[in-house]
mmJSON file of the N, C-alpha and C atoms, coordinates in Angstrom:
{"data_MODEL":{"atom_site":{
"group_PDB":["ATOM","ATOM","ATOM","ATOM","ATOM","ATOM","ATOM","ATOM","ATOM","ATOM","ATOM","ATOM","ATOM","ATOM","ATOM","ATOM","ATOM","ATOM","ATOM","ATOM","ATOM","ATOM","ATOM","ATOM","ATOM","ATOM","ATOM","ATOM","ATOM","ATOM","ATOM","ATOM","ATOM","ATOM","ATOM","ATOM","ATOM","ATOM","ATOM","ATOM","ATOM","ATOM","ATOM","ATOM","ATOM","ATOM","ATOM","ATOM","ATOM","ATOM","ATOM","ATOM","ATOM","ATOM","ATOM","ATOM","ATOM","ATOM","ATOM","ATOM","ATOM","ATOM","ATOM","ATOM","ATOM","ATOM","ATOM","ATOM","ATOM","ATOM","ATOM","ATOM","ATOM","ATOM","ATOM","ATOM","ATOM","ATOM","ATOM","ATOM","ATOM","ATOM","ATOM","ATOM","ATOM","ATOM","ATOM","ATOM","ATOM","ATOM","ATOM","ATOM","ATOM","ATOM","ATOM","ATOM","ATOM","ATOM","ATOM","ATOM","ATOM","ATOM","ATOM","ATOM","ATOM","ATOM","ATOM","ATOM","ATOM","ATOM","ATOM","ATOM","ATOM","ATOM","ATOM","ATOM","ATOM","ATOM","ATOM","ATOM","ATOM","ATOM","ATOM","ATOM","ATOM","ATOM","ATOM","ATOM","ATOM","ATOM","ATOM","ATOM","ATOM","ATOM","ATOM","ATOM","ATOM","ATOM","ATOM","ATOM","ATOM","ATOM","ATOM","ATOM","ATOM","ATOM","ATOM","ATOM","ATOM","ATOM","ATOM","ATOM","ATOM","ATOM","ATOM","ATOM","ATOM","ATOM","ATOM","ATOM","ATOM","ATOM","ATOM","ATOM","ATOM","ATOM","ATOM","ATOM","ATOM","ATOM","ATOM","ATOM","ATOM","ATOM","ATOM","ATOM","ATOM","ATOM","ATOM","ATOM","ATOM","ATOM","ATOM","ATOM","ATOM","ATOM","ATOM","ATOM","ATOM","ATOM","ATOM","ATOM","ATOM","ATOM","ATOM","ATOM","ATOM","ATOM","ATOM","ATOM","ATOM","ATOM","ATOM","ATOM","ATOM","ATOM","ATOM","ATOM","ATOM","ATOM","ATOM","ATOM","ATOM","ATOM","ATOM","ATOM","ATOM","ATOM","ATOM","ATOM","ATOM","ATOM","ATOM","ATOM","ATOM","ATOM","ATOM","ATOM","ATOM","ATOM","ATOM","ATOM","ATOM","ATOM"],
"id":[1,2,3,4,5,6,7,8,9,10,11,12,13,14,15,16,17,18,19,20,21,22,23,24,25,26,27,28,29,30,31,32,33,34,35,36,37,38,39,40,41,42,43,44,45,46,47,48,49,50,51,52,53,54,55,56,57,58,59,60,61,62,63,64,65,66,67,68,69,70,71,72,73,74,75,76,77,78,79,80,81,82,83,84,85,86,87,88,89,90,91,92,93,94,95,96,97,98,99,100,101,102,103,104,105,106,107,108,109,110,111,112,113,114,115,116,117,118,119,120,121,122,123,124,125,126,127,128,129,130,131,132,133,134,135,136,137,138,139,140,141,142,143,144,145,146,147,148,149,150,151,152,153,154,155,156,157,158,159,160,161,162,163,164,165,166,167,168,169,170,171,172,173,174,175,176,177,178,179,180,181,182,183,184,185,186,187,188,189,190,191,192,193,194,195,196,197,198,199,200,201,202,203,204,205,206,207,208,209,210,211,212,213,214,215,216,217,218,219,220,221,222,223,224,225,226,227,228,229,230,231,232,233,234],
"type_symbol":["N","C","C","N","C","C","N","C","C","N","C","C","N","C","C","N","C","C","N","C","C","N","C","C","N","C","C","N","C","C","N","C","C","N","C","C","N","C","C","N","C","C","N","C","C","N","C","C","N","C","C","N","C","C","N","C","C","N","C","C","N","C","C","N","C","C","N","C","C","N","C","C","N","C","C","N","C","C","N","C","C","N","C","C","N","C","C","N","C","C","N","C","C","N","C","C","N","C","C","N","C","C","N","C","C","N","C","C","N","C","C","N","C","C","N","C","C","N","C","C","N","C","C","N","C","C","N","C","C","N","C","C","N","C","C","N","C","C","N","C","C","N","C","C","N","C","C","N","C","C","N","C","C","N","C","C","N","C","C","N","C","C","N","C","C","N","C","C","N","C","C","N","C","C","N","C","C","N","C","C","N","C","C","N","C","C","N","C","C","N","C","C","N","C","C","N","C","C","N","C","C","N","C","C","N","C","C","N","C","C","N","C","C","N","C","C","N","C","C","N","C","C","N","C","C","N","C","C","N","C","C","N","C","C"],
"label_atom_id":["N","CA","C","N","CA","C","N","CA","C","N","CA","C","N","CA","C","N","CA","C","N","CA","C","N","CA","C","N","CA","C","N","CA","C","N","CA","C","N","CA","C","N","CA","C","N","CA","C","N","CA","C","N","CA","C","N","CA","C","N","CA","C","N","CA","C","N","CA","C","N","CA","C","N","CA","C","N","CA","C","N","CA","C","N","CA","C","N","CA","C","N","CA","C","N","CA","C","N","CA","C","N","CA","C","N","CA","C","N","CA","C","N","CA","C","N","CA","C","N","CA","C","N","CA","C","N","CA","C","N","CA","C","N","CA","C","N","CA","C","N","CA","C","N","CA","C","N","CA","C","N","CA","C","N","CA","C","N","CA","C","N","CA","C","N","CA","C","N","CA","C","N","CA","C","N","CA","C","N","CA","C","N","CA","C","N","CA","C","N","CA","C","N","CA","C","N","CA","C","N","CA","C","N","CA","C","N","CA","C","N","CA","C","N","CA","C","N","CA","C","N","CA","C","N","CA","C","N","CA","C","N","CA","C","N","CA","C","N","CA","C","N","CA","C","N","CA","C","N","CA","C","N","CA","C","N","CA","C","N","CA","C","N","CA","C","N","CA","C","N","CA","C"],
"label_alt_id":[null,null,null,null,null,null,null,null,null,null,null,null,null,null,null,null,null,null,null,null,null,null,null,null,null,null,null,null,null,null,null,null,null,null,null,null,null,null,null,null,null,null,null,null,null,null,null,null,null,null,null,null,null,null,null,null,null,null,null,null,null,null,null,null,null,null,null,null,null,null,null,null,null,null,null,null,null,null,null,null,null,null,null,null,null,null,null,null,null,null,null,null,null,null,null,null,null,null,null,null,null,null,null,null,null,null,null,null,null,null,null,null,null,null,null,null,null,null,null,null,null,null,null,null,null,null,null,null,null,null,null,null,null,null,null,null,null,null,null,null,null,null,null,null,null,null,null,null,null,null,null,null,null,null,null,null,null,null,null,null,null,null,null,null,null,null,null,null,null,null,null,null,null,null,null,null,null,null,null,null,null,null,null,null,null,null,null,null,null,null,null,null,null,null,null,null,null,null,null,null,null,null,null,null,null,null,null,null,null,null,null,null,null,null,null,null,null,null,null,null,null,null,null,null,null,null,null,null,null,null,null,null,null,null],
"label_comp_id":["MET","MET","MET","SER","SER","SER","ARG","ARG","ARG","THR","THR","THR","CYS","CYS","CYS","GLN","GLN","GLN","VAL","VAL","VAL","THR","THR","THR","GLY","GLY","GLY","ALA","ALA","ALA","ARG","ARG","ARG","PRO","PRO","PRO","GLY","GLY","GLY","HIS","HIS","HIS","GLY","GLY","GLY","ASN","ASN","ASN","ARG","ARG","ARG","VAL","VAL","VAL","SER","SER","SER","HIS","HIS","HIS","SER","SER","SER","HIS","HIS","HIS","ARG","ARG","ARG","ARG","ARG","ARG","THR","THR","THR","LYS","LYS","LYS","ARG","ARG","ARG","ARG","ARG","ARG","PHE","PHE","PHE","ASP","ASP","ASP","VAL","VAL","VAL","ASN","ASN","ASN","ILE","ILE","ILE","GLN","GLN","GLN","ARG","ARG","ARG","LYS","LYS","LYS","ARG","ARG","ARG","TYR","TYR","TYR","TRP","TRP","TRP","VAL","VAL","VAL","PRO","PRO","PRO","SER","SER","SER","LEU","LEU","LEU","ARG","ARG","ARG","ARG","ARG","ARG","HIS","HIS","HIS","VAL","VAL","VAL","THR","THR","THR","LEU","LEU","LEU","ARG","ARG","ARG","LEU","LEU","LEU","SER","SER","SER","ALA","ALA","ALA","ARG","ARG","ARG","GLY","GLY","GLY","ILE","ILE","ILE","LYS","LYS","LYS","VAL","VAL","VAL","VAL","VAL","VAL","GLU","GLU","GLU","ALA","ALA","ALA","ARG","ARG","ARG","GLY","GLY","GLY","ILE","ILE","ILE","ASP","ASP","ASP","ALA","ALA","ALA","VAL","VAL","VAL","VAL","VAL","VAL","LEU","LEU","LEU","ASP","ASP","ASP","LEU","LEU","LEU","ARG","ARG","ARG","ARG","ARG","ARG","ARG","ARG","ARG","GLY","GLY","GLY","VAL","VAL","VAL","THR","THR","THR","LEU","LEU","LEU"],
"label_asym_id":["A","A","A","A","A","A","A","A","A","A","A","A","A","A","A","A","A","A","A","A","A","A","A","A","A","A","A","A","A","A","A","A","A","A","A","A","A","A","A","A","A","A","A","A","A","A","A","A","A","A","A","A","A","A","A","A","A","A","A","A","A","A","A","A","A","A","A","A","A","A","A","A","A","A","A","A","A","A","A","A","A","A","A","A","A","A","A","A","A","A","A","A","A","A","A","A","A","A","A","A","A","A","A","A","A","A","A","A","A","A","A","A","A","A","A","A","A","A","A","A","A","A","A","A","A","A","A","A","A","A","A","A","A","A","A","A","A","A","A","A","A","A","A","A","A","A","A","A","A","A","A","A","A","A","A","A","A","A","A","A","A","A","A","A","A","A","A","A","A","A","A","A","A","A","A","A","A","A","A","A","A","A","A","A","A","A","A","A","A","A","A","A","A","A","A","A","A","A","A","A","A","A","A","A","A","A","A","A","A","A","A","A","A","A","A","A","A","A","A","A","A","A","A","A","A","A","A","A","A","A","A","A","A","A"],
"label_entity_id":["1","1","1","1","1","1","1","1","1","1","1","1","1","1","1","1","1","1","1","1","1","1","1","1","1","1","1","1","1","1","1","1","1","1","1","1","1","1","1","1","1","1","1","1","1","1","1","1","1","1","1","1","1","1","1","1","1","1","1","1","1","1","1","1","1","1","1","1","1","1","1","1","1","1","1","1","1","1","1","1","1","1","1","1","1","1","1","1","1","1","1","1","1","1","1","1","1","1","1","1","1","1","1","1","1","1","1","1","1","1","1","1","1","1","1","1","1","1","1","1","1","1","1","1","1","1","1","1","1","1","1","1","1","1","1","1","1","1","1","1","1","1","1","1","1","1","1","1","1","1","1","1","1","1","1","1","1","1","1","1","1","1","1","1","1","1","1","1","1","1","1","1","1","1","1","1","1","1","1","1","1","1","1","1","1","1","1","1","1","1","1","1","1","1","1","1","1","1","1","1","1","1","1","1","1","1","1","1","1","1","1","1","1","1","1","1","1","1","1","1","1","1","1","1","1","1","1","1","1","1","1","1","1","1"],
"label_seq_id":[1,1,1,2,2,2,3,3,3,4,4,4,5,5,5,6,6,6,7,7,7,8,8,8,9,9,9,10,10,10,11,11,11,12,12,12,13,13,13,14,14,14,15,15,15,16,16,16,17,17,17,18,18,18,19,19,19,20,20,20,21,21,21,22,22,22,23,23,23,24,24,24,25,25,25,26,26,26,27,27,27,28,28,28,29,29,29,30,30,30,31,31,31,32,32,32,33,33,33,34,34,34,35,35,35,36,36,36,37,37,37,38,38,38,39,39,39,40,40,40,41,41,41,42,42,42,43,43,43,44,44,44,45,45,45,46,46,46,47,47,47,48,48,48,49,49,49,50,50,50,51,51,51,52,52,52,53,53,53,54,54,54,55,55,55,56,56,56,57,57,57,58,58,58,59,59,59,60,60,60,61,61,61,62,62,62,63,63,63,64,64,64,65,65,65,66,66,66,67,67,67,68,68,68,69,69,69,70,70,70,71,71,71,72,72,72,73,73,73,74,74,74,75,75,75,76,76,76,77,77,77,78,78,78],
"pdbx_PDB_ins_code":[null,null,null,null,null,null,null,null,null,null,null,null,null,null,null,null,null,null,null,null,null,null,null,null,null,null,null,null,null,null,null,null,null,null,null,null,null,null,null,null,null,null,null,null,null,null,null,null,null,null,null,null,null,null,null,null,null,null,null,null,null,null,null,null,null,null,null,null,null,null,null,null,null,null,null,null,null,null,null,null,null,null,null,null,null,null,null,null,null,null,null,null,null,null,null,null,null,null,null,null,null,null,null,null,null,null,null,null,null,null,null,null,null,null,null,null,null,null,null,null,null,null,null,null,null,null,null,null,null,null,null,null,null,null,null,null,null,null,null,null,null,null,null,null,null,null,null,null,null,null,null,null,null,null,null,null,null,null,null,null,null,null,null,null,null,null,null,null,null,null,null,null,null,null,null,null,null,null,null,null,null,null,null,null,null,null,null,null,null,null,null,null,null,null,null,null,null,null,null,null,null,null,null,null,null,null,null,null,null,null,null,null,null,null,null,null,null,null,null,null,null,null,null,null,null,null,null,null,null,null,null,null,null,null],
"Cartn_x":[0.843,0.0,0.889,0.527,1.358,1.206,2.179,2.155,1.325,0.006,-0.925,-1.893,-2.136,-3.098,-4.508,-5.395,-6.762,-7.581,-7.237,-8.028,-7.515,-6.226,-5.686,-5.172,-4.904,-4.375,-2.897,-2.206,-0.776,0.002,0.917,1.734,3.203,4.108,5.534,5.972,6.885,7.463,8.821,9.359,10.649,11.578,12.861,13.854,15.233,16.232,17.61,18.277,19.094,19.999,21.288,21.782,22.96,24.114,25.193,26.353,27.215,28.251,29.174,29.808,30.055,30.654,29.601,28.361,27.214,26.82,27.154,26.589,25.137,24.281,22.857,22.371,21.673,21.021,19.562,18.702,17.269,16.968,16.014,15.533,14.034,13.455,12.009,11.678,10.787,10.33,9.024,9.093,7.9,6.992,5.718,4.704,4.673,4.432,4.383,3.035,2.94,1.69,1.583,0.416,0.121,-1.158,-1.237,-2.497,-3.236,-4.446,-5.193,-6.576,-7.006,-8.297,-9.246,-10.396,-11.388,-12.707,-13.414,-14.786,-15.693,-16.544,-17.456,-18.867,-19.441,-20.768,-21.861,-21.791,-22.849,-22.839,-21.662,-21.569,-21.619,-21.469,-21.421,-20.332,-19.148,-18.017,-16.722,-15.618,-14.31,-13.912,-13.156,-12.642,-11.15,-10.349,-8.912,-8.573,-7.878,-7.513,-6.0,-5.496,-4.081,-3.978,-3.476,-3.496,-2.099,-1.909,-0.702,-0.915,0.142,0.023,-0.976,-0.966,-1.929,-3.344,-3.484,-4.794,-5.397,-4.553,-5.034,-5.578,-4.897,-5.367,-6.685,-6.861,-8.114,-9.259,-9.016,-10.047,-10.41,-9.402,-9.68,-10.474,-10.208,-10.891,-12.318,-12.501,-13.816,-14.688,-14.082,-14.83,-14.809,-14.802,-14.663,-15.888,-17.082,-18.296,-18.261,-17.844,-17.785,-16.73,-15.599,-14.521,-14.944,-15.584,-16.031,-17.104,-17.995,-19.019,-18.373,-17.357,-16.645,-15.914,-15.298,-14.595,-15.57,-16.74,-17.72,-18.275,-18.403,-18.837,-17.827,-16.529,-15.47,-15.343,-16.054,-16.035,-14.959,-14.39,-13.37,-14.069,-13.628,-14.22,-13.561,-14.369,-13.859,-14.008],
"Cartn_y":[-1.179,0.0,1.243,2.23,3.419,4.288,5.134,6.043,7.266,7.115,8.176,8.403,9.662,10.018,9.885,9.212,9.011,10.291,11.237,12.46,13.554,13.847,14.962,14.529,13.242,12.767,13.049,13.408,13.72,12.483,12.67,11.587,11.964,10.991,11.319,12.287,13.191,14.124,13.611,14.198,13.772,14.964,14.676,15.734,15.131,15.917,15.478,15.43,14.415,14.36,14.984,15.996,16.719,16.431,15.879,15.542,16.777,16.588,17.682,18.225,17.339,17.765,18.202,18.316,18.75,17.767,16.501,15.484,15.287,15.103,14.971,13.577,12.967,11.688,11.836,11.047,11.146,10.646,11.303,10.868,11.087,10.586,10.633,11.208,12.176,12.772,12.08,11.144,10.403,11.243,10.935,11.592,10.895,11.666,11.127,10.428,9.165,8.416,7.687,7.806,7.141,6.326,5.2,4.453,4.931,5.446,6.035,5.394,5.053,4.393,5.363,5.597,6.535,5.818,6.242,5.806,6.75,6.182,6.99,6.757,7.755,7.574,7.273,7.876,7.648,6.217,5.586,4.197,3.198,3.709,2.89,1.823,2.226,1.305,2.095,1.391,1.999,1.947,2.954,3.029,3.306,2.529,2.747,3.452,4.585,5.374,5.502,5.644,5.936,7.431,8.168,9.626,10.208,11.344,12.122,12.956,13.602,14.458,15.582,16.123,17.163,16.602,15.35,14.713,14.539,14.254,14.135,15.475,16.56,17.891,18.232,17.767,18.0,17.283,16.049,15.291,15.992,16.512,17.214,18.497,19.174,20.446,20.223,19.309,19.103,18.116,17.179,16.128,14.854,13.723,12.435,12.114,12.518,12.231,12.916,14.18,14.923,14.334,13.919,13.348,11.998,11.172,9.857,10.014,10.975,11.237,11.639,12.486,12.91,11.738,10.876,9.708,8.746,8.555,7.642,8.198,9.53,10.137,9.903,9.88,9.62,8.152,7.288,5.864,5.073,5.639,4.934,3.952,2.696,1.713,1.849,1.829,1.992,0.724],
"Cartn_z":[0.0,0.0,0.0,-0.792,-0.899,0.341,0.539,1.682,1.319,1.374,1.007,2.149,2.47,3.502,2.934,3.66,3.18,3.216,4.076,4.213,3.278,3.334,2.551,1.186,1.004,-0.264,-0.438,0.643,0.562,0.137,-0.823,-1.357,-1.215,-1.335,-1.235,-2.327,-1.949,-2.903,-3.349,-4.401,-4.931,-5.004,-4.873,-4.944,-5.081,-4.737,-4.849,-3.491,-3.301,-2.162,-2.652,-1.966,-2.422,-1.468,-2.008,-1.185,-0.943,-0.178,0.119,-1.166,-2.126,-3.393,-4.419,-3.973,-4.78,-5.88,-5.71,-6.596,-6.192,-7.176,-6.886,-7.237,-6.3,-6.539,-6.116,-6.732,-6.446,-5.035,-4.39,-3.086,-3.017,-1.957,-1.81,-0.439,-0.394,0.857,1.24,2.192,2.589,3.472,3.413,4.235,5.588,6.637,7.998,8.215,7.766,7.834,9.173,9.801,11.069,10.898,11.585,11.652,12.894,12.703,13.805,13.854,15.049,15.239,15.935,15.317,15.849,16.073,17.115,17.32,16.548,15.674,14.863,15.394,16.072,16.671,15.647,14.462,13.474,12.947,12.897,12.441,13.591,14.808,16.033,15.969,15.473,15.432,15.297,15.49,15.306,13.835,13.407,12.047,12.137,11.413,11.37,10.064,10.177,9.016,8.925,7.702,7.464,7.193,8.186,8.121,8.231,7.584,7.796,9.065,9.521,10.702,10.439,9.232,8.881,8.807,8.356,8.308,9.689,10.682,12.062,12.537,12.173,12.553,11.866,10.627,9.901,10.615,11.058,11.772,13.072,13.783,15.038,14.798,13.693,13.417,12.912,11.96,11.339,12.079,12.804,13.477,12.653,13.327,12.642,11.792,12.234,11.461,10.095,10.06,8.799,7.874,8.437,7.625,7.052,7.86,7.392,6.316,6.477,5.462,4.138,4.201,2.993,2.339,3.154,2.613,1.929,2.514,1.92,0.614,0.522,-0.733,-1.851,-1.474,-2.452,-2.794,-2.066,-2.369,-1.638,-0.578,0.207,1.138,1.121,2.028,3.388,4.431,5.8,6.597],
"occupancy":[1.0,1.0,1.0,1.0,1.0,1.0,1.0,1.0,1.0,1.0,1.0,1.0,1.0,1.0,1.0,1.0,1.0,1.0,1.0,1.0,1.0,1.0,1.0,1.0,1.0,1.0,1.0,1.0,1.0,1.0,1.0,1.0,1.0,1.0,1.0,1.0,1.0,1.0,1.0,1.0,1.0,1.0,1.0,1.0,1.0,1.0,1.0,1.0,1.0,1.0,1.0,1.0,1.0,1.0,1.0,1.0,1.0,1.0,1.0,1.0,1.0,1.0,1.0,1.0,1.0,1.0,1.0,1.0,1.0,1.0,1.0,1.0,1.0,1.0,1.0,1.0,1.0,1.0,1.0,1.0,1.0,1.0,1.0,1.0,1.0,1.0,1.0,1.0,1.0,1.0,1.0,1.0,1.0,1.0,1.0,1.0,1.0,1.0,1.0,1.0,1.0,1.0,1.0,1.0,1.0,1.0,1.0,1.0,1.0,1.0,1.0,1.0,1.0,1.0,1.0,1.0,1.0,1.0,1.0,1.0,1.0,1.0,1.0,1.0,1.0,1.0,1.0,1.0,1.0,1.0,1.0,1.0,1.0,1.0,1.0,1.0,1.0,1.0,1.0,1.0,1.0,1.0,1.0,1.0,1.0,1.0,1.0,1.0,1.0,1.0,1.0,1.0,1.0,1.0,1.0,1.0,1.0,1.0,1.0,1.0,1.0,1.0,1.0,1.0,1.0,1.0,1.0,1.0,1.0,1.0,1.0,1.0,1.0,1.0,1.0,1.0,1.0,1.0,1.0,1.0,1.0,1.0,1.0,1.0,1.0,1.0,1.0,1.0,1.0,1.0,1.0,1.0,1.0,1.0,1.0,1.0,1.0,1.0,1.0,1.0,1.0,1.0,1.0,1.0,1.0,1.0,1.0,1.0,1.0,1.0,1.0,1.0,1.0,1.0,1.0,1.0,1.0,1.0,1.0,1.0,1.0,1.0,1.0,1.0,1.0,1.0,1.0,1.0,1.0,1.0,1.0,1.0,1.0,1.0],
"B_iso_or_equiv":[0.0,0.0,0.0,0.0,0.0,0.0,0.0,0.0,0.0,0.0,0.0,0.0,0.0,0.0,0.0,0.0,0.0,0.0,0.0,0.0,0.0,0.0,0.0,0.0,0.0,0.0,0.0,0.0,0.0,0.0,0.0,0.0,0.0,0.0,0.0,0.0,0.0,0.0,0.0,0.0,0.0,0.0,0.0,0.0,0.0,0.0,0.0,0.0,0.0,0.0,0.0,0.0,0.0,0.0,0.0,0.0,0.0,0.0,0.0,0.0,0.0,0.0,0.0,0.0,0.0,0.0,0.0,0.0,0.0,0.0,0.0,0.0,0.0,0.0,0.0,0.0,0.0,0.0,0.0,0.0,0.0,0.0,0.0,0.0,0.0,0.0,0.0,0.0,0.0,0.0,0.0,0.0,0.0,0.0,0.0,0.0,0.0,0.0,0.0,0.0,0.0,0.0,0.0,0.0,0.0,0.0,0.0,0.0,0.0,0.0,0.0,0.0,0.0,0.0,0.0,0.0,0.0,0.0,0.0,0.0,0.0,0.0,0.0,0.0,0.0,0.0,0.0,0.0,0.0,0.0,0.0,0.0,0.0,0.0,0.0,0.0,0.0,0.0,0.0,0.0,0.0,0.0,0.0,0.0,0.0,0.0,0.0,0.0,0.0,0.0,0.0,0.0,0.0,0.0,0.0,0.0,0.0,0.0,0.0,0.0,0.0,0.0,0.0,0.0,0.0,0.0,0.0,0.0,0.0,0.0,0.0,0.0,0.0,0.0,0.0,0.0,0.0,0.0,0.0,0.0,0.0,0.0,0.0,0.0,0.0,0.0,0.0,0.0,0.0,0.0,0.0,0.0,0.0,0.0,0.0,0.0,0.0,0.0,0.0,0.0,0.0,0.0,0.0,0.0,0.0,0.0,0.0,0.0,0.0,0.0,0.0,0.0,0.0,0.0,0.0,0.0,0.0,0.0,0.0,0.0,0.0,0.0,0.0,0.0,0.0,0.0,0.0,0.0,0.0,0.0,0.0,0.0,0.0,0.0],
"pdbx_formal_charge":[null,null,null,null,null,null,null,null,null,null,null,null,null,null,null,null,null,null,null,null,null,null,null,null,null,null,null,null,null,null,null,null,null,null,null,null,null,null,null,null,null,null,null,null,null,null,null,null,null,null,null,null,null,null,null,null,null,null,null,null,null,null,null,null,null,null,null,null,null,null,null,null,null,null,null,null,null,null,null,null,null,null,null,null,null,null,null,null,null,null,null,null,null,null,null,null,null,null,null,null,null,null,null,null,null,null,null,null,null,null,null,null,null,null,null,null,null,null,null,null,null,null,null,null,null,null,null,null,null,null,null,null,null,null,null,null,null,null,null,null,null,null,null,null,null,null,null,null,null,null,null,null,null,null,null,null,null,null,null,null,null,null,null,null,null,null,null,null,null,null,null,null,null,null,null,null,null,null,null,null,null,null,null,null,null,null,null,null,null,null,null,null,null,null,null,null,null,null,null,null,null,null,null,null,null,null,null,null,null,null,null,null,null,null,null,null,null,null,null,null,null,null,null,null,null,null,null,null,null,null,null,null,null,null],
"auth_seq_id":[1,1,1,2,2,2,3,3,3,4,4,4,5,5,5,6,6,6,7,7,7,8,8,8,9,9,9,10,10,10,11,11,11,12,12,12,13,13,13,14,14,14,15,15,15,16,16,16,17,17,17,18,18,18,19,19,19,20,20,20,21,21,21,22,22,22,23,23,23,24,24,24,25,25,25,26,26,26,27,27,27,28,28,28,29,29,29,30,30,30,31,31,31,32,32,32,33,33,33,34,34,34,35,35,35,36,36,36,37,37,37,38,38,38,39,39,39,40,40,40,41,41,41,42,42,42,43,43,43,44,44,44,45,45,45,46,46,46,47,47,47,48,48,48,49,49,49,50,50,50,51,51,51,52,52,52,53,53,53,54,54,54,55,55,55,56,56,56,57,57,57,58,58,58,59,59,59,60,60,60,61,61,61,62,62,62,63,63,63,64,64,64,65,65,65,66,66,66,67,67,67,68,68,68,69,69,69,70,70,70,71,71,71,72,72,72,73,73,73,74,74,74,75,75,75,76,76,76,77,77,77,78,78,78],
"auth_comp_id":["MET","MET","MET","SER","SER","SER","ARG","ARG","ARG","THR","THR","THR","CYS","CYS","CYS","GLN","GLN","GLN","VAL","VAL","VAL","THR","THR","THR","GLY","GLY","GLY","ALA","ALA","ALA","ARG","ARG","ARG","PRO","PRO","PRO","GLY","GLY","GLY","HIS","HIS","HIS","GLY","GLY","GLY","ASN","ASN","ASN","ARG","ARG","ARG","VAL","VAL","VAL","SER","SER","SER","HIS","HIS","HIS","SER","SER","SER","HIS","HIS","HIS","ARG","ARG","ARG","ARG","ARG","ARG","THR","THR","THR","LYS","LYS","LYS","ARG","ARG","ARG","ARG","ARG","ARG","PHE","PHE","PHE","ASP","ASP","ASP","VAL","VAL","VAL","ASN","ASN","ASN","ILE","ILE","ILE","GLN","GLN","GLN","ARG","ARG","ARG","LYS","LYS","LYS","ARG","ARG","ARG","TYR","TYR","TYR","TRP","TRP","TRP","VAL","VAL","VAL","PRO","PRO","PRO","SER","SER","SER","LEU","LEU","LEU","ARG","ARG","ARG","ARG","ARG","ARG","HIS","HIS","HIS","VAL","VAL","VAL","THR","THR","THR","LEU","LEU","LEU","ARG","ARG","ARG","LEU","LEU","LEU","SER","SER","SER","ALA","ALA","ALA","ARG","ARG","ARG","GLY","GLY","GLY","ILE","ILE","ILE","LYS","LYS","LYS","VAL","VAL","VAL","VAL","VAL","VAL","GLU","GLU","GLU","ALA","ALA","ALA","ARG","ARG","ARG","GLY","GLY","GLY","ILE","ILE","ILE","ASP","ASP","ASP","ALA","ALA","ALA","VAL","VAL","VAL","VAL","VAL","VAL","LEU","LEU","LEU","ASP","ASP","ASP","LEU","LEU","LEU","ARG","ARG","ARG","ARG","ARG","ARG","ARG","ARG","ARG","GLY","GLY","GLY","VAL","VAL","VAL","THR","THR","THR","LEU","LEU","LEU"],
"auth_asym_id":["A","A","A","A","A","A","A","A","A","A","A","A","A","A","A","A","A","A","A","A","A","A","A","A","A","A","A","A","A","A","A","A","A","A","A","A","A","A","A","A","A","A","A","A","A","A","A","A","A","A","A","A","A","A","A","A","A","A","A","A","A","A","A","A","A","A","A","A","A","A","A","A","A","A","A","A","A","A","A","A","A","A","A","A","A","A","A","A","A","A","A","A","A","A","A","A","A","A","A","A","A","A","A","A","A","A","A","A","A","A","A","A","A","A","A","A","A","A","A","A","A","A","A","A","A","A","A","A","A","A","A","A","A","A","A","A","A","A","A","A","A","A","A","A","A","A","A","A","A","A","A","A","A","A","A","A","A","A","A","A","A","A","A","A","A","A","A","A","A","A","A","A","A","A","A","A","A","A","A","A","A","A","A","A","A","A","A","A","A","A","A","A","A","A","A","A","A","A","A","A","A","A","A","A","A","A","A","A","A","A","A","A","A","A","A","A","A","A","A","A","A","A","A","A","A","A","A","A","A","A","A","A","A","A"],
"auth_atom_id":["N","CA","C","N","CA","C","N","CA","C","N","CA","C","N","CA","C","N","CA","C","N","CA","C","N","CA","C","N","CA","C","N","CA","C","N","CA","C","N","CA","C","N","CA","C","N","CA","C","N","CA","C","N","CA","C","N","CA","C","N","CA","C","N","CA","C","N","CA","C","N","CA","C","N","CA","C","N","CA","C","N","CA","C","N","CA","C","N","CA","C","N","CA","C","N","CA","C","N","CA","C","N","CA","C","N","CA","C","N","CA","C","N","CA","C","N","CA","C","N","CA","C","N","CA","C","N","CA","C","N","CA","C","N","CA","C","N","CA","C","N","CA","C","N","CA","C","N","CA","C","N","CA","C","N","CA","C","N","CA","C","N","CA","C","N","CA","C","N","CA","C","N","CA","C","N","CA","C","N","CA","C","N","CA","C","N","CA","C","N","CA","C","N","CA","C","N","CA","C","N","CA","C","N","CA","C","N","CA","C","N","CA","C","N","CA","C","N","CA","C","N","CA","C","N","CA","C","N","CA","C","N","CA","C","N","CA","C","N","CA","C","N","CA","C","N","CA","C","N","CA","C","N","CA","C","N","CA","C","N","CA","C","N","CA","C","N","CA","C","N","CA","C"],
"pdbx_PDB_model_num":[1,1,1,1,1,1,1,1,1,1,1,1,1,1,1,1,1,1,1,1,1,1,1,1,1,1,1,1,1,1,1,1,1,1,1,1,1,1,1,1,1,1,1,1,1,1,1,1,1,1,1,1,1,1,1,1,1,1,1,1,1,1,1,1,1,1,1,1,1,1,1,1,1,1,1,1,1,1,1,1,1,1,1,1,1,1,1,1,1,1,1,1,1,1,1,1,1,1,1,1,1,1,1,1,1,1,1,1,1,1,1,1,1,1,1,1,1,1,1,1,1,1,1,1,1,1,1,1,1,1,1,1,1,1,1,1,1,1,1,1,1,1,1,1,1,1,1,1,1,1,1,1,1,1,1,1,1,1,1,1,1,1,1,1,1,1,1,1,1,1,1,1,1,1,1,1,1,1,1,1,1,1,1,1,1,1,1,1,1,1,1,1,1,1,1,1,1,1,1,1,1,1,1,1,1,1,1,1,1,1,1,1,1,1,1,1,1,1,1,1,1,1,1,1,1,1,1,1,1,1,1,1,1,1]
}}}
């Protein structure tokens, strides 16, 4: 499974690793993905989501019910 946040859609970025002599090689900036388990009152069950740190803040700001409703509209299985 790719390192993608289910709420924000954040994906790994790409760039260069630069050595002391300024040689450049490709590198990947991974997203800080966490597995988080929430109780969803409207579904009366727990839901486990793969979220970035920013995605966790979105859930705290909007509420888990609103986020789950948005995910279900997009067709994400929970």
